[in-house]
C-alpha positions as CSV (number, residue, x, y, z in Angstrom):
1,V,0.4,-0.4,0.0
2,Q,1.4,3.8,-1.2
3,L,0.3,6.8,-0.4
4,V,2.6,9.1,-2.5
5,E,1.9,13.6,-2.2
6,S,3.2,15.6,-4.6
7,G,3.2,19.0,-5.1
8,G,4.2,21.3,-1.8
9,G,6.5,24.2,-2.1
10,L,7.2,27.0,-1.6
11,V,4.7,29.4,-2.0
12,Q,3.7,33.5,-2.0
13,P,0.5,34.0,0.1
14,G,-2.3,35.1,-1.7
15,G,-0.8,32.2,-4.2
16,S,-2.0,28.8,-5.0
17,L,-0.7,25.2,-5.1
18,R,-2.3,22.1,-6.2
19,L,-1.7,18.4,-3.9
20,S,-2.2,15.7,-5.2
21,C,-2.1,12.5,-3.8
22,A,-1.4,8.8,-5.4
23,A,-2.8,5.9,-4.1
24,S,-1.7,2.3,-5.0
25,G,-2.0,-1.1,-3.5
26,F,-5.6,-1.3,-2.8
27,T,-9.1,-0.9,-3.6
28,F,-9.3,3.5,-3.9
29,S,-13.0,3.6,-4.3
30,R,-13.5,1.7,-1.8
31,Y,-12.2,4.6,0.5
32,V,-12.7,7.3,2.1
33,M,-10.0,10.3,1.5
34,R,-8.7,13.1,3.5
35,W,-6.1,15.7,3.4
36,Y,-4.5,16.7,7.0
37,R,-2.3,19.0,7.9
38,Q,0.2,19.8,10.6
39,A,2.2,22.4,11.8
40,P,5.6,22.7,13.8
41,G,4.1,22.6,17.2
42,K,1.2,22.1,16.5
43,E,-1.6,18.8,16.7
44,R,-2.1,17.4,13.0
45,E,-5.4,18.5,12.0
46,L,-8.6,17.4,9.3
47,V,-8.6,20.1,6.0
48,A,-10.7,18.2,3.7
49,T,-12.6,15.1,3.4
50,I,-15.1,13.5,-0.2
51,A,-16.7,10.7,0.0
52,S,-15.3,7.3,-1.8
53,T,-17.8,8.4,-5.0
54,G,-16.6,11.4,-5.2
55,G,-19.9,12.4,-4.2
56,S,-19.9,14.9,-1.0
57,T,-17.0,16.8,0.4
58,Y,-16.4,18.4,3.8
59,Y,-14.2,21.5,4.7
60,A,-12.5,22.7,8.2
61,D,-13.9,26.0,8.7
62,F,-10.5,27.6,8.7
63,V,-10.0,26.2,4.7
64,K,-13.6,27.0,3.7
65,G,-13.6,28.8,0.0
66,R,-10.4,29.0,-0.1
67,F,-9.9,25.1,-0.5
68,T,-11.2,22.0,-2.8
69,I,-10.9,18.7,-2.7
70,S,-10.7,16.0,-5.3
71,R,-10.2,12.8,-6.8
72,D,-10.7,10.3,-9.5
73,N,-10.9,7.1,-9.1
74,T,-10.0,5.7,-12.9
75,K,-6.5,7.1,-11.7
76,N,-6.3,6.2,-7.6
77,T,-5.6,9.9,-7.1
78,V,-7.1,12.2,-5.0
79,N,-5.9,16.1,-5.2
80,L,-6.4,19.6,-3.1
81,Q,-6.4,22.8,-4.5
82,M,-5.2,25.3,-2.2
83,N,-6.5,28.8,-3.6
84,S,-5.5,31.9,-1.1
85,L,-2.8,30.2,0.9
86,Q,-1.4,32.7,4.3
87,P,1.1,32.0,6.1
88,E,-0.9,30.0,8.6
89,D,-1.5,27.5,6.3
90,A,1.9,26.2,6.4
91,A,2.6,22.8,7.0
92,V,3.4,19.4,6.2
93,Y,0.2,18.2,4.3
94,Y,-1.1,14.7,4.4
95,C,-2.9,12.5,2.3
96,H,-5.3,9.8,4.4
97,A,-7.5,6.5,3.3
98,R,-10.2,5.1,5.4
99,A,-11.9,2.0,4.3
100,T,-15.2,2.9,4.1
101,W,-15.8,-0.9,5.6
102,S,-14.0,-1.4,8.4
103,A,-11.7,1.4,10.6
104,T,-8.3,-0.1,8.0
105,N,-6.5,3.6,7.3
106,Y,-2.9,4.6,5.1
107,W,-1.2,7.9,5.5
108,G,1.6,9.0,3.1
109,Q,4.3,10.4,4.3
110,G,3.6,13.7,4.0
111,T,4.7,16.6,1.7
112,Q,5.6,20.6,3.2
113,V,3.6,24.0,2.1
114,T,5.7,26.8,2.8
115,V,3.7,30.4,2.3
116,S,6.1,33.4,3.3
117,S,6.9,36.1,1.2
């Protein structure tokens, strides 16, 4: 099983980044996918969730209206489009998969997002 994030980097305040997570080794379409983030000295927090079918999404209040989660079950990928980035969005962003029928779950290794001028 692998979840491999990509797309992180350095961006100026107000800028955009698109994170991607490529999944392999499990039946992607049967898993709820989430993006979490963790900033230095802070707990890991949920950013966004997308249902296994892609039919519903959830966003934390602090990203609502700025971030968009999407998935492609034909390519086994989940994306996070991040717009209007602010310094407080800087963190390591993690991809997470949770089975719809059990507690089975997987984490990616994370990708660093830095927001600075």
